[in-house]
C-alpha positions in Angstrom: 32.3 -17.7 48.3 31.8 -14.0 47.3 35.0 -13.2 48.1 36.5 -16.0 45.6 34.5 -14.8 42.9 35.1 -10.9 43.4 38.8 -12.3 43.5 38.6 -13.8 40.0 37.0 -10.9 38.5 39.5 -8.7 39.9 42.5 -11.0 38.7 40.5 -12.0 35.2 41.1 -15.4 36.1 38.7 -17.8 33.7 37.8 -20.5 35.9 37.8 -21.1 39.4 37.8 -24.8 40.9 36.9 -25.8 44.3 37.4 -29.5 45.5 38.4 -31.3 48.7 41.7 -31.8 49.9 43.0 -28.6 48.0 42.9 -24.8 48.4 40.8 -23.1 45.7 42.4 -23.2 42.3 42.2 -20.4 39.5 43.0 -20.5 35.9 44.7 -17.4 34.9 46.1 -17.0 31.2 45.3 -20.7 30.9 47.6 -21.7 33.8 46.2 -23.4 37.1 47.1 -21.6 40.1 46.4 -22.7 43.8 45.4 -20.0 46.0 46.8 -20.7 49.3 45.6 -18.0 51.4 42.1 -19.7 51.5 43.7 -22.9 53.1 42.9 -26.7 52.1 39.0 -27.3 52.2 37.7 -30.0 54.0 34.2 -31.7 52.6 31.8 -29.8 54.6 33.6 -26.3 53.7 33.4 -27.1 50.2 29.9 -28.3 50.4 29.0 -25.2 52.0 30.5 -23.2 49.4 28.9 -25.0 46.5 25.3 -25.2 48.2 25.6 -21.5 48.9 25.2 -20.8 45.2 21.9 -22.4 44.5 18.5 -21.9 45.1 16.3 -24.7 46.6 15.2 -26.3 43.6 18.8 -26.0 42.2 20.1 -27.9 45.6 17.7 -30.6 45.4 18.6 -31.6 41.8 22.2 -31.2 42.5 22.0 -33.6 45.5 19.7 -36.1 43.6 21.6 -36.0 40.3 25.1 -35.5 41.7 25.9 -32.7 39.1 24.4 -29.5 37.9 24.9 -26.9 35.4 23.7 -23.5 36.4 24.7 -19.7 36.2 25.8 -17.5 39.0 25.6 -13.7 39.2 27.4 -10.7 41.0 25.2 -7.6 39.8 26.6 -4.9 37.8 30.3 -7.2 37.8 30.1 -10.4 36.3 28.5 -13.7 35.8 29.7 -17.3 36.1 29.0 -20.6 34.3 29.1 -22.9 36.7 29.1 -26.9 37.0 28.9 -28.5 40.4 29.6 -32.1 40.6 30.8 -35.1 42.9 34.2 -36.8 42.9 35.8 -39.4 45.3 32.1 -39.0 46.8 32.6 -35.5 47.6 31.5 -32.0 46.4 33.3 -29.9 43.8 32.7 -27.1 41.2 33.8 -25.5 38.4 33.1 -21.9 37.3 33.8 -20.1 34.5 34.0 -16.2 34.3 32.0 -14.3 32.0 32.5 -10.5 32.0 29.7 -8.6 32.7 30.0 -6.5 29.5 30.1 -8.2 26.1 33.2 -7.6 24.2 33.1 -6.6 20.6 34.5 -8.6 17.6 37.1 -6.2 17.4 38.3 -6.2 21.0 38.8 -10.0 20.9 40.7 -9.8 18.0 38.4 -11.8 15.6 38.6 -12.0 11.8 36.5 -10.0 9.6 34.6 -13.0 9.2 32.8 -12.5 12.2 31.8 -9.3 10.9 30.5 -10.9 7.8 28.5 -13.5 9.5 26.6 -10.7 11.0 24.8 -9.7 8.0 23.8 -13.1 6.6 19.8 -13.5 6.5 20.1 -17.5 6.6 22.4 -20.2 6.9 24.3 -22.2 9.4 27.5 -20.9 11.0 29.5 -22.7 13.3 32.5 -21.9 15.8 34.5 -24.6 17.0 37.4 -25.6 19.4 38.2 -27.1 22.9 36.5 -26.3 26.0 38.0 -22.9 26.8 39.1 -21.5 23.7 36.3 -18.3 23.7 33.7 -19.8 21.4 30.9 -18.5 23.9 32.4 -15.0 23.7 32.6 -15.1 20.0 29.2 -15.5 19.5 28.4 -13.2 22.2 30.0 -10.5 20.3 28.3 -11.5 17.0 24.8 -11.6 18.3 25.6 -8.1 20.2 26.5 -6.7 16.6 23.5 -7.9 15.0 21.8 -6.6 18.0 22.7 -3.1 17.6 22.6 -3.0 13.9 19.7 -5.3 12.6 16.1 -5.7 13.9 15.4 -9.3 14.1 14.4 -11.5 16.9 17.3 -13.7 18.3 16.3 -16.8 20.5 19.4 -18.7 22.1 19.3 -22.2 23.9 22.0 -22.1 26.5 23.0 -24.6 29.6 23.1 -22.1 31.3 22.8 -18.5 29.9 26.0 -16.9 29.8 26.3 -13.4 28.5 23.1 -11.6 29.3 21.8 -9.5 26.1 19.6 -6.5 26.4 17.4 -5.6 23.7 18.9 -2.9 21.4 17.7 -2.7 17.9 16.9 -6.4 17.9 15.0 -8.5 20.8 16.8 -11.2 22.2 15.0 -14.1 24.1 17.4 -16.2 26.1 16.3 -19.9 27.1 18.2 -21.6 29.9 17.8 -25.4 30.2 15.7 -26.3 33.4 14.8 -22.9 34.1 13.1 -22.1 30.7 12.8 -25.5 28.9 13.0 -29.2 30.0 15.4 -30.2 27.2 17.2 -29.2 24.1 15.0 -31.5 22.3 11.7 -29.7 23.5 13.7 -26.2 22.8 14.5 -26.9 19.4 11.0 -28.4 18.4 9.1 -25.4 19.5 11.6 -22.7 18.3 10.0 -22.2 14.9 6.6 -21.5 16.7 8.3 -18.6 18.4 8.9 -16.7 15.2 12.7 -16.3 15.5 15.0 -14.6 12.4 18.3 -16.0 14.1 19.0 -19.2 16.5 21.9 -19.6 18.9 22.3 -23.1 20.4 24.8 -23.0 23.0 26.2 -26.4 22.2 25.5 -29.4 19.7 25.7 -32.5 21.7 23.9 -34.8 19.7 22.6 -36.1 16.2 19.0 -34.8 17.2 20.3 -31.2 17.9 22.7 -31.0 15.0 19.5 -32.4 13.0 17.3 -29.9 14.5 19.7 -27.4 13.6 20.1 -27.8 9.9 16.2 -27.9 9.4 15.8 -24.6 11.2 18.8 -23.0 8.5 17.2 -24.8 5.9 13.6 -23.0 6.6 15.1 -19.9 6.1 16.7 -18.9 9.3 20.1 -18.0 10.3 21.4 -20.6 12.9 24.7 -20.4 15.1 25.9 -23.2 16.9 29.5 -24.5 19.0 30.9 -27.8 18.5 34.0 -29.2 20.2 36.1 -29.9 17.1 39.6 -28.8 16.4 39.2 -27.9 12.4 37.0 -27.3 9.8 37.3 -30.4 8.1 36.9 -32.4 11.4 33.6 -30.2 12.0 32.3 -31.6 8.9 33.2 -35.0 9.7 31.8 -34.8 13.1 28.6 -33.7 12.1 28.2 -36.7 9.6 29.6 -39.6 11.4 27.1 -38.5 14.5 24.3 -39.9 12.4 23.7 -43.5 11.6 25.0 -44.8 8.2 21.5 -45.1 6.7 21.1 -41.3 7.3 24.3 -39.8 6.2 23.9 -39.2 2.7 20.8 -37.2 3.4 22.8 -34.9 6.2 25.6 -34.6 3.9 23.3 -33.0 1.4 21.6 -31.0 4.0 24.9 -29.8 5.5 26.2 -28.8 1.9 23.2 -26.6 1.3 22.9 -25.0 4.2 26.4 -24.5 5.9 28.2 -20.8 5.2 31.1 -20.7 7.5 33.3 -22.6 10.0 35.5 -20.6 12.5 37.5 -22.6 14.5 39.6 -21.0 17.1 42.0 -21.4 20.0 43.4 -19.0 22.8 47.3 -19.1 22.6 49.6 -17.5 25.3 51.5 -15.0 24.5 55.1 -13.6 25.3 53.4 -11.0 27.3 51.5 -13.4 29.4 48.2 -12.5 27.9 46.2 -14.8 25.4 45.9 -14.0 21.8 43.4 -15.8 19.7 44.3 -17.9 16.5 41.7 -19.0 13.9 40.8 -21.0 11.2 38.4 -20.1 8.8 36.2 -22.1 6.4 33.9 -20.1 4.0 31.8 -22.4 2.2 31.9 -21.5 -1.7 30.2 -23.6 -4.4 33.6 -25.9 -4.8 33.2 -26.6 -0.8 29.9 -27.3 -1.0 30.6 -30.1 -4.0 33.3 -31.5 -2.0 31.1 -32.1 1.2 28.5 -33.6 -1.1 31.1 -36.0 -2.5 32.3 -36.8 1.2 35.7 -35.6 0.2 36.5 -33.8 3.2 40.0 -34.5 3.1 40.3 -32.0 0.2 38.8 -29.2 2.6 42.4 -28.4 4.0 43.7 -27.9 0.6 40.9 -26.1 -0.5 41.1 -23.6 2.5 45.1 -23.4 2.2 44.5 -22.2 -1.2 41.6 -19.7 -1.0 43.7 -17.0 1.1 42.5 -14.5 -1.4 38.6 -14.8 0.0 39.7 -14.8 3.8 40.0 -18.9 4.4 43.2 -19.9 6.2 44.1 -22.7 8.0 45.1 -22.3 11.7 48.7 -22.8 11.2 48.9 -19.7 9.0 47.1 -17.9 11.8 49.8 -19.1 14.3 52.3 -18.4 11.9 51.4 -14.7 11.8 51.3 -14.4 15.7 54.7 -15.8 15.4 56.3 -13.7 12.9 54.8 -10.7 14.7 56.6 -11.6 18.0 53.7 -12.0 19.9 53.7 -15.8 20.5 56.7 -17.8 21.1 57.3 -20.4 18.3 57.4 -23.4 20.3 54.2 -22.3 22.0 52.8 -21.9 18.6 54.2 -25.5 17.6 52.1 -27.1 20.4 48.7 -25.7 19.2 49.1 -26.6 15.6 47.2 -29.4 14.2 49.6 -29.9 11.3 53.2 -28.8 12.8 54.9 -29.3 9.4 52.4 -26.8 7.6 53.6 -24.1 10.5 57.2 -25.0 10.4 57.2 -24.2 6.6 55.4 -21.0 7.0 57.7 -19.8 9.8 60.5 -21.0 8.1 59.7 -19.1 4.8 59.5 -15.8 6.5 
């Protein structure tokens, strides 16, 4: 198992998959590749490898619940976020590579917005996108910049803890589900008693988590969170639609007051075999707040498109920029576009 983890670090593979009936599978630059030298693994082999990564308490929980989130460390080299599970009655595991060094905002190629949000004192900032789009890395870079430039108490709630933050100018409390808290609900209920300035919620999974995040922001804290949505407008809709209809008017009002920015991102394969980040940026202006309050989320795309002068942009504008610079192939960009007709016009007009 150690050899496979080190191979992932060496090749900068983003993920490793182990399952019965296959050789180990690595994801390299977004593509799955079978590592044939290791050979096809049987049930006993996979079970041995999976259990070798766990302590006794984790083994017991995995065998009881048939799935488990946890983290794995190679001291001085890397960490992995692991999800062990069963499929077809056999053990399997997926491991996401987390580099030991926290990348900076500029190293990740992120927009100026990410520097700007590190200066906020309060509010609600979301980074969204599908699994594997780099949301955790973006927030790690943002938190690290705050850690270097401000004196704050930062609390993270993660499942599991991914990037490890050392105390610099700020001090960082990182809480892991099961290890440091029994549930998201418990962690969020008690967080205000822990004197935080900044709160990072690894993933907003349900209405209760969303409500707690907005309430924390409403009480004068800066709250960061991730969500699996594809665009800024969809993000607003997802939050509101997560609540019963009887609560939605209250949630719309609360969200319109606390939301400061939404960054939606994708990692796009480049012509050189690497990946570049494409981003959609919503900065919450008075016009956006009014649009959210009135439930007219369909107007958000238009506001973004016409507010480039203050740093907003649709993901198609970011994709067009990558195509026009020769970084990304036109067809690849089209595959990642949410609004292909807009991207077609942006590429065609330049």
